[in-house]
N, C-alpha and C positions, 0 to 999 in steps of 0.2 A: 820260384821255386825251378821251373822246365819238368815237372815231371805228373805223373795220372792225377795225382788229384787236382790239382791246378786246373788241369786239364778239362777232367769232367764237372767240377764244384765253380762256382763262382763267391770268392774267400771273403770275405767282411771280414768285421773290428774283432779283434779280441775279447770273450766276453768272460776269461778262469784260467787257470794255471794248475799244473799237478806236477812239482818237482820241475822236470827240465822242459817240460811238455807247457807249450802253447796252444792254450784253445779257442777257437776261433770259429764264429758262427759263417754258415755257409748256405749255400744253395745248389742245388741239381737244377746242371744248365739244360737241359733233356726234357724232365717232369718238374721242376721247380720243389725238389724234394728237400725241407730244411734238415740241415744234417751240422753236428759237431766236427771241425776239423782239427786234429792233431797234428803238432809241425815244434820240429826240435831242428832249431837254425845248428847248424854244427860248427859254424865261426863261433858259437860261444864257448865250448870246448876249449878255446885260447884263451878264455876267462878266466876259469877256473882253475883258481889256486890251492891245490893240497896243503893238509896240516904242516907241510915241510913247506911251502912259501914260493914252493916251484912250479912251473908252468910242466902241464902233462905231457906225456913221452906219446911218440905215435903207438905202441903199443895199451897205451891206457886207453887214448882215441878211442881205440878200435872194440879194444871192451865194452866201452860206452855206447858205441851204436851196437856193438851187439845184443846188448842189455835191452837199449831202448826197443829194438825189431821183435826179441823176445816178448815183449812186454802185449805187441799186438800182436803179433802171430798166434801169440797161445791164449787171447783174449779169443779171437777169429776162429778157435775151434772148439768154444762152448759156446751152446744157443741153451739160454735158459731165461725163463721173464726178472729172475734177477741176476742178470748178468749185462753189460752193459755189452747192446748190438752195436757189432761192427758190420758196416753199411759198404766199407771200400775196403779192402785191404793195403798192410801198408805198402809203400811206395817211398825207395830210397832214391836218390837224384844225390849230384856232386857237391849241391849246400847244403838239401835237406834231407828229413825223413818225415813219412807224412801216412794218414790213416786219419777216415772216417768212418763215425757212431752215431746214433740216433741223436739226437738235439739234447743238450744237457742245460743246468743251471747253473750249476758250479760244483767244485770239487769240495767233499765236506771238508777238505784241510781249508780253502777259502771261510770256509760258513763259519770258521773257528776261529778266523783271525790273522790266518796266514797268507797274508799278499805278496809271497816270494814270486818271481818273475812274473807279475802281475804290475803293468804301470799305471795301469788306470783301473781303478776300484769302482764299481759302478756304485750309485746307492741302494737298490736293491740289495747288491752282496752286505754292503756297509753295515746296514740296518738290519740284517735279517736275525731273528731271533730263533734258535729251534725250540720249537712248543713239546712240551710233555709228551702230547701225543703222537707229534711227529717224529720224534725220539723213538718210541714204542714200536711206532710200524715200523722203521727204519732199521731198526735193531731185529724185527720181529723176518722182514725182510733177508736181512743178511743170514740169520740162521736158517731159511730158507733154502737161498743161496748156497750154503753150506752144505747142508742135508746133501744137494744135487751133486757137488763135487766131489766130497767122500763118500757117498753111496752109490751112484751114478757115474763121474767120470774117471772116478780113485784116483782123484789127484787134492795134492794137499799147498793152499796157497802160499803157507810161509810169511809171507807180511803185509797181516792187514793194516796198514796206515791209513790216518786222515786222509791221506792221496792219492790212496787206492781204490775209495769210495769217492761214487758222483753223485748228485742228485740230478735228476734227468727234471726234463717240463714240466712233469704231473707229479714231481712232491718223491717218486719211489727212488730209495734207493735201490745203488747199482755195484756189481763186485767188477776190479777192473785189477791192474796192477800181478799182473802174473808173470813179474820179471822172474821170482825167485819161485815158484812155481814145480814143486816133482812130482810126476806119475808115481802112482805106488806100482808097483809092480805085482800082475795078476796071479801070478804063481808063486803060493806061500814058498816054494823051495827055492826061489830065485831073490836074490836080496835086490833089495832098491838102490842104485847107487846115490848116495849123498852125497851134498857137498857143506858142508855141515859152516859152522858159523868162524869165520875170522875178519876182523876189521881190518879193510886195507886203507891207509891215510891217502893210496895216491889217488883214490876214488873220490868223486862225488858223494856225498852223503847221502844220495837218492838211490844210488846204483848200490848200495850195500845193505841190509838188513838193517832195522833200527834194534838196538838192542832191548830197549823199553818194553818193546810190545813181543817179543822174542819170549818160547815157554823154557821154560828151565832146565826140562828131560833133553832139549834138542840143543844149549847152547852147553851145558855140564857134562850130561852125558850122552851125548849127540845120539838122541833116539830120535829117531823121526818118523811121526804120529799123527792121525786126524785130531788127535788131540791136541798138537799145539797150535793147529787154528782155531779151538774152544778157549786156551787160554788168554791168545791172540785180540778173541772177541769181547773177551772180559775186559780187558786194558783199554780196548774202544772204547766201547759200555763208558768205561769210566771215564774218558777222555772227554768224551760228548758230553756226560750228565755237568763233568766241569770244566764246561765252555775253553777245552784246549789243554787243561791240564794234566800231563800224564802222572799215573800209580807212581811209577819210577823214574830216578832220575838219574842216569848212571851216567849220561856225555860218553857215549861209547867206551866205558870205563868197565872190564871184567870184572876187575877184581868189586869194585862198586856195586856191581850187578850181585855179585854172589853176595856180598851184603844186605843187600835188598830183598835177596832171596829166602834169606837163611831168617828172617823177620817178619817173611806173609804171612803167618798164621799168627801172626797178633795185631795184626790189621784189621782196623773197627770201621763201616761201610754204614756207620749210622745217619750220615748226612746226606744218603741217596734215600732214595722211595724204598718204601719197606719190602712191597716185594720186589724188586732191585735188587735189596740185598741181603736176601735169601738166594737168588740165586748169583750174585756176585761170589759168596762163600765157596761156591761148587764151582765155580770158574775159575778161580784166584787161586791155584791150592799147590802146593809142589808136587805133590803124587798124580799122575795123569790117571790113573785108575778112578779115582774119588772126582774127576771131572763129568760135569754131565753131556754129552754128546745133542749133536747139532736139533734130533730130535726133541729130545727135553727139554734142551731149550727153548723153543717154538710152547712147548705146553708151562711152561713155568707159571706163578700165578701175576708174572709180571705181565703177563700179556692179555689177563684176564679182564677185560672188561668190555661191555658193552659197544664202545665205540673201535675198540680194538678187532672187536667179533663180527662190527658193520663192516670194517675197512678188511678182512680175511675173507667174510663172503662175498662181499664186491669184487675181489681182487680174480675167484671162480664163477664168475657172473656167468660168462658167455656156455659154461657148463651147464646150468641150473636150466629146471624146466619153465612153461609157461605159467602154469599154476605156484610154482614155487618163486618165480620171479614176481609176479600178482600180489601173494603173500608179503614180499620181502618190501615192495614199494608202497605198502599201505602202511609198516610201521614205522617203514623208513622217515614219513614226516613228522615223527615224534621225537625222534632224537637228534633232526639235525640241526637242531637249534644247540644240543650240547659240543659240538664241530668247533674246533677253529677255524676262522675264516678263510687260512690257505689251504685248510685239507680240504673244505668243500670244494674250494675252485679249482685246484689242481688235481684232487682224486677222485671225489665224488663224480660233480659236474662231469667229466669228460665221461667216464661209466652212465649216467646218465643219458649224455645226448647223445650216445651210441644206441641207445635201446628206441630211440624214437624211432626207428626204421620200424620198430613192429608196432604195424598199427592198430592194432587188438590194446598193448599195455599202456597205450596212449592216454587213458583216462586214471590211470593209476601212476602214468610217469609224469605226466607234466604238471602237477600239485608241487612234485620235489624238482623239479625244475624251477618252476616262477618259485618256490621261496629262498633259492638261490640268488636269483636274477635280482630279486629285489633290494639284495646287497651288494651289487655292482656299479661299476659305473657306467653312462651311456655308451662310452668308447668301449669299456671290456665286455657289452654287451652286444655291443656292431661287431665287435671282430670274433666273438668266442663262442656267441648263443646265436644271434641271428640268421648267421648261415644253415644252422641245424635246423629251424623251426620254420624256414621257409616252407621246405618242402610240404610241409604238414597245414599250413595253410587254408588246402583245398581239397586237404581229405575230409569226406562227406561220413564214411563209414567209420567207426561208428560213431553217431550223434552228440553222444555226450563227449566226444573230441571237441567238437565248434562250441558246444557248452561250457568248456572248461577256458575253453583260448577266449569268447565272449565275455565271461567273465573275471579274464584279466586285461581285457583290452586299454583299460586306463595306464594299467600297468606299461605296458609295452608303450603307450604315446610317452610317458614319461622316461624310458631309455633308450628310444629312437628316437633322433633327429625329427621335423618337421617332412625333411625331404623323402629321407627311410620312411617313414611310418608311411607317407602316401603312396611312394612304392612298392613296398615292402610289406607293407602290415595291413594295406587295406583291401588288400583283396579278398583277407579273411571276412570283412563286413561285407562286400559283393556278394559273397560265395554266399554267406547266412542270408542274405534276401530276397533270393532265388524264389520264387511264387512255389516249388516243388515241396519245398522243406517243408519238415513238420512246423507246424504252427508257432510252438514253445521255441524254436530256433530263432522263427522269423519277430520274432516275440523278444526274444532278448536280443537281437541285433540292432532293434530299433529302438529300446533303449538305452543301446553304449552311443548312438548318435549325437544326442543333448550332449556326452563328456566328450566328446572328439572333436568338436565341431571347430573348438578354437586350432584345432590344429591344422585345419583343412585351406585351402584357399577358394578362390572364386572359379576359378577354370575346374578344380576337382567335384567341386560340391555340383557346378554344373551341367558338366558334362558326362558325371560318372557315379554321383549319391541319387542327386535329383530323378534322372531319368528310370533306376532302380526302384526308388519309393514309392513314386508314380504307377509306375508299372505294378508293385506289390498292390497299392492304394486301389487302381481299378478292378485287380483281381480276386482281393483276399474276399471269404466272404466269413470270416471269425471277426467277432466285433472288437475281441481286443486288439488283434490285429490293424483294424481299420482306424481304435482311437491312435491307437500308438501312429502311428502314419501319419496321421490327422497331426500331433505333437510335434512329429518331425520338421513338418511342413515350418508349426509354429516357431522353431528353432533356430531353420536354417534360410527363415524370410530375411535376418538382416544380410545374407551373402549374396541372395538372388538379385539381378537386372529385373527392372521394372519390365521391360519385354517379357520376360520368363513368366513375372506372375503374370501379367496382364492376362500372357496369347497362351497359356500351359495349364499354370498353376487354378485360376479360374476359370475355365469351363471344366475343369477338373471338381471342382468342389459343387458345380451350378448341376453334374451329372449324378448328386448323389439322389439314391432311391429313397434309401431306412430313412424309417424317423421315429431312430432311435434315441434318447433322449441326449446320453453320451454322446452320440456322434454329433448331434445336432449344438449340443454347450461346447464339445470339441471344436467344430467348424464355428461360430462365434466367437472364441479366442483367437482363432486364423483370423477370420476379417477382421477384426479388433485390433491386429499385430499389423493388418495389410495398410490401415487407414493411415497409417505414420508414411507410409512408403510411395505410396502409387497415388497419381493427382486427381483432380476433383473430379474431373469427366469420369474416369473408373469408378470412383467411389458413385456418382450421382447413377452412371448410366448401371451400371454391374452388379455392384457390392450392395445396396442400400434393397433396389428390387428383390434381390434372394433374401437377404436378410428378414423386411416383411413376410416370405415364402414362408421361412424358418417360423419365425415368430407366431405366426398364428396356425403351428402344429397342433394338436388336440393334445398331445401329452406331456405340455408341459406344463409346469409349476408354478405360480405367483412369481415366488424370487425369481425363477428360470427367466419368466417375460419380462418382469423388470430388468432382467439383467437385459433382454435384447432391446428394450427402448432405452434403455440408458446407451448404450451403443448406437444403435439407429439417431437418437437423440445428436449425441455429439461429432459423429460423421455429416449430421446434417448440418448443422453449426459448422464445421469447416469447412463446406461444400459453399454454404453462404457467403460465410468470410470472405474467401477467396477468388468467387464468381461476382461480388460487389467489391472488393478491392482494385479485381480487373477492369468491373466497366470504368470505376470510378478515375480508374487509371487513362480508358480510352478517351475517358470526355476530358480531362485535363487535358490530354497531348493533341486533342481538336482544338480546343481554344488555344491552347498555343500555337500551335500551325495558324490559325486565322488570326491570330493578333502580331507574329513574326510578318502578315503578309501587308497586312496592314500599314504595318511599320516602318516596311521594305520601300513604300512606293515612295520614290520619292518628286512626286508629281501630286501627291493631295495635299493641295493646299488649300488654304478656307479665309477670306478677308487680306489677300497676299502674303500671309503666313504660314508656314508648315504647322500643321494640326498637330504634331506631338515633337518631341525633343529627339533627336538621333538618340537610341541606347549608346550606339558603338560609340559615337563622339564622345560623350558624359565618360565613356570607361576610357580611350584613349589620352583625352585631358585630364586625368584624373579629377574627374566633379569641378573643373573652374567649369562645364557648361551651364552653369547654377547661374547666369547671367542677370542683374535688372530687369525689370519690366519691358519690352521693347527693345530688346536684342536674343539673338538665338545661340543657341550654343558655341556654334564657328566661331561667335563676334567675340574676342578676347585680346589681352595684351600681349598674346604669345608674338614668336618668331614668321616672319614671312613664307616660313612651311607651310602654314596651318591653310593658306589661302590655296585653293586647288587651282584657278585661274593663272598663279604664278609660273612664267617659264625660267624657262634654266639660267644659269648664269653667268650666261652671256646676253641677258637682256641689257641694251643697252642705256634705256632709261633708269636701269637701278643702279642708287649711287652704290659704288664698290669702296667697300671696309667699312658697311653700316648695314648691322644686321639687326639691331635696335628701331630702326626707323627706314619706312618705305614708300615705295609713292604709289598712286591711281595708276599709274602709269606703268610699273611694271608688271601691269596685267598685258598687256599687249604685246613687250618685248622690241623688237625692231621689225615687228608686221606691218605698219607703216613704210616702209620701205618696199616692199612687195606689192602695196597695191597700186591695181592699176590708174590713171590718170582719166578718169571719167567725170565730166560735168553734171552735176547737180539738178534736177528740178522739180524735187520738192524740197519743202521745208523739213528744218530737223523737228521731229516729234519725239515725246515720250510716252514709254507705256512702262505700266509695272513690274512685266514680266519680261526678262529679253526674250525674244526672237529673233534666231539665226537666218538670214534669208537668204538665197544666192543672189548677187548682182543682178540687174539686166539691163540694157542699154536704154530701157523707157526709162530711168531712175533717173539719169543725168544726160547734160546734154555732149553730143559727141564733141571733138574737138579734132582738127583736121592733122594730118602728118606734119602740113604746113605749116600751122598756123605760128604767127610770130612769138605765140606767148611761151611756146615750149622752151625756146632758147633765150628769151630776152631775159634780161638780169631785173630782179625788181626793183621797183624805184620807189623808198620810200619815203611818206611825208609825215613827219614829226612822227618819227619811228625810234622808239627806244631798243629794239636790236634787230637785226638782220641775219637773213640764213638762204643761202645761194641754192640756186636750182640744181638736186643732183640729176644724176643720172637715168632713174626713175621717173621725168618730171616731175617731182614734186617741189614746190617753187618757196621760195621761201614767202615770211609773212608778215607785215609793219602793222604795230600796236599801234593803234592811233586814240583819240579821247574821247570815241563814241562813235566813228563811222564807218561803214564797208565802202569800201571804193571798186567798183568795178574797173576790168582792164582799161576802160577806155576814161576812166575817171569819173564815171556816173556815181553817183551817190543812189544807195541802195538801203531799203530798211529792211532789220530782221529783227524781230519778236520773239519772247517765248512769255505765254502768262504764266502767271504766278502760279505754281504746284498745288498749291488749296484751291484753286478753282478749277472747273471744268474748260475745255478749250471749245470755243464755240466753230463749228464750221464754216458761217459765214462773215465772223470780224475780223479774221486772221490781218496781220499787217504785210507781208507777204502776198503779192500778188499771182502767186502759185497755189497759196492754198488755197482758195476760195473751191479749186478742184478737189480738193482731198475729202472723202468719206473715209473717217477714223473717230471712234469712238473716243468718250473724254478720257483725258488722262489718268483720270480717277479711277476708271474702272479696270482692273486687271486680264490682262487677255493670255488665254491658255495655251498652253504648249498644246500642239496636236498630239495624237497617239504617236508613241514609237520616237518621236523628237532625242537624239543623242543628247548626253550631260553638256551643258555650257563649254565644260572644260576641252570637254570631246571636237566641241563646234570654233573655238577658240585656234585650238593647236590645227586644225585643217584649215583654217581659215589664213593663218600663220603663209600658208604658200600656193597660196590660189589666187583668183582673178575678184572676188567676193569684195563686193562694198564693204566698207564696217565703220561704225560709229563707237567711240570712244565712250565708255562710260565710267562711273563709281557714283559709289549708293553714299549719299547721305545718312546722318544719325535717322535709324527706324523706328522714331516716335511718333514721327508722325506723317502718314504717306503725302500729308498738302508740305509742298516747298516751293519756295519762292527764287526763281532764276531771271534773270534781268542780263538779255546779249546787248552790247553797245556796237552802235552799227562803229566799223571800223573799215578803215581802205584796206586792199589786198593787191599786192602788184599780181601781174598774170602769169600764166603756165604753172598756177598752184593754186591750193586753198588751203587755208590751216579753218578749222572749223570748229568750235567750240564752244563754251558754255559757261554762266559765272551764276553759283549757288549763294546766296547771302546768307549767312549763318552765323548766330553768333558776334555778328557786329561786321567782325573780318577775316572770317572761317569762309574760303571760298573752295570753288574742288575747279579744276582746271581741264578740259581735255581736248585734245586736239588731232588730227588727224589730214593729212593728205590728200585731195581729190583734185583730179580736173574738172573744172566746171566751166561749163560753155557759155553758161550766163553768171547772174551775179555767185557772184563769190566771198566767202565768209573769213575775215581773221580771228585767228583765237584771241579771246578775250582775255584777260589775266588783272590780277589782284593791282590794286595802285600802290601798295607795300611793297610788292616785290619789282625786280628791277633784273634784266637780262644784258648781257651784254653779247656782240656781235657773235657768229659762230664760223665756224670753217663751214664748206659745202659739205662733207663728208663727217663731220661732227655730229654727233646724237645731242640731243638735247637735254640736259643734266641739270637739276634741282638745284636750287640756291638757300633754300633755305632749310636747317636743321633740323628744325621741332617743327614745317611744316611744308610736307611735301607736294608738288602738285597743286598748289594752294588747298590742302586738306587736311588731318590731323590725325596721329597713328590708330589713334585711341575709336576714330568713326570708322575706319575700315570694315567695310559691310561683308552679308554672307551672302553666297553664289546667289539665292533663291531671292535676297530680298533690294538686288542689287537692281537699280534702274540703267535702262540701254536707250541710246539712239538709236530709233529702229529707222530706218531710212528706206521700207518697204510697207508702212504703212497708208 
């Protein structure tokens, strides 16, 4: 709009209308004061069509502007509680005319169902229905306003229509619309200039007097008098009581109006309230001299009832003495239930809240306020009442104030939300708990704690409420206060944490000096509840000793002592059960730890076998570890991945493409290719437990670098396969019928005694075996402490210079094994050591290794039913049989700890 109104005020949405005025909600930018902004937009005149259906002329537009500005300016000159208060005078800009008034709810025209110039109607206005008491109060206020106009301001309103009456936020009716007002001449000798009624069809109806509300003497006799307004207020009262329907329906026609006036004396007001009907007959009359004036109107029996009298008294409440106010407040509580809620909220409650500033009247004012509060919603309470109550929560004088507020603490909790209650209402309780207050106030405050506990959180209880109760408990000398503090502890126990209970509350209870029975029994209840939340150590060390101390007091009766003993036994049982369970759990944990340590030791063996099954292996094998007697959990028909000695997939001895069968040679991979060419000086012997030892020069005879056997190819004699010497010095081997041939052609005998018989140190077939001091084969050889797992040892040997003897376990049903080694010739430059195990007729196990031998060398034994052809010098040895690899069946593949090993170091 570009005027002073928009500059000084923040204009909000439209809330009401009155004729050509649009009424908006507004707020003053500097102070935040709420106002109602009346705005007339000038462009609306262009859309106004007269009865002749012609656009208004420039002159007619100016007449409209002048009329609207007169309405606002005349209203600004009148200051009275029954006049609409102007807070910002009228201001005109190029596009609009505007002024600001006190906040309003709506115009009376809107409340009667006229929504002209109001695009959006709120639900509050649409559903609004005027109560009879509101009508009585409103008409009474209009009568008082007319009294001011006629007797004091000497002005005649001239057009009392619903568009000229406004209802403010408190429900008061205010007079406005002074566009047709006329000031009376104060000098009787000077006539008052009067503009008599003449309907102009070129103007908007709002800019002309409404003929239905005009007095007959003014229209027909051209007589201007204050009685004109009394006829108008009678017509207005009739319209309000009939929900907008007017007494006259002239439609702006003078002839129709004259005919209605002639029949006015015959009109009956039997549908109106009885007392109002009497007043209407003295208002709606043809003769002005027979009408009642404004003062007589206010004194009519229509307004003679207790409710209207109460509101009339409150309108002048500020002028009353304190004693009169106190007497009025005492009686008000009896009549409040008769008032409509809207009257209570909008009219009576604001007056009561204003009186809260007088602290001496608080004991009389607060009960009336709380009666109205109980009918309000929490939102209405927080917006309209709580700001006025907060300052009095900390008022200590008179003490009746605190008592009254504490009596309504539960109502305050219901109306205030959780956060609002903690921040705004709880200071009232804190103030009442101070030790210097009278014990009646303290006791009242303590009794409210159980009612408000659910609305409090842990932080509020621990940091604010509990310290104040504890302080009061330690300082009070009043028995009832002491007992009530203990009951408060009992209530807030479920909110406090264990630390606060143990470190603050228990020491507080142990310092009780009195032996009064009421205090002792209240303490028992606190301890009984405390036993539900604290640990057994606290119960045993702190609570039970004090309970015994209290139980042996001299003032207890039999039933009270029995209550103590019952609690002591209950808590003792709890300590017993919890501590016993803890000890049992510790014992179980120790047993599990020991069992785990024993089962997890891989060297714990007995008679060459593992003492207990590996639980982990049983778990990962899905229960397949439950093998037949004589087999271990690792022996199964699973794939070769179960063997921890299995080397990577590049094992040259493993048949590619076969996953269901593997060879005993799979354990070694191509480790043979990395063994040094050393000569053996000891016969091959076996031990039940494999032990890996580093190679030493004393094991085998050394071979010189220029030995002819390093480069001379093997010359097989009656052989079934031939292998050329490789670059590492390993020579090929020849299988013969049963002799071992030295490089010089001298046969040498070598035999292995049966596995089921101990080897004799003196009867060996090998000449070198006489110097060997080895325990019998049937006795297991234990690993030294710290020996790494066999799989690690084998892995490390694949790239070391260690001497290695191949091994493969047979079926472990019996530690006795029959093995024979036939003497076979072997070419120079290498040695293939091996043995033949006789098992189930034709089952045998072949092991081989290439070694440089200075003396007698061995050729590997192979079963008679297996044939092998010639192989290229670099071609690894491959198994030929599908069901039997290297002379041993798949199902007989053994566990690591059960494998026999050729031990060259024994």
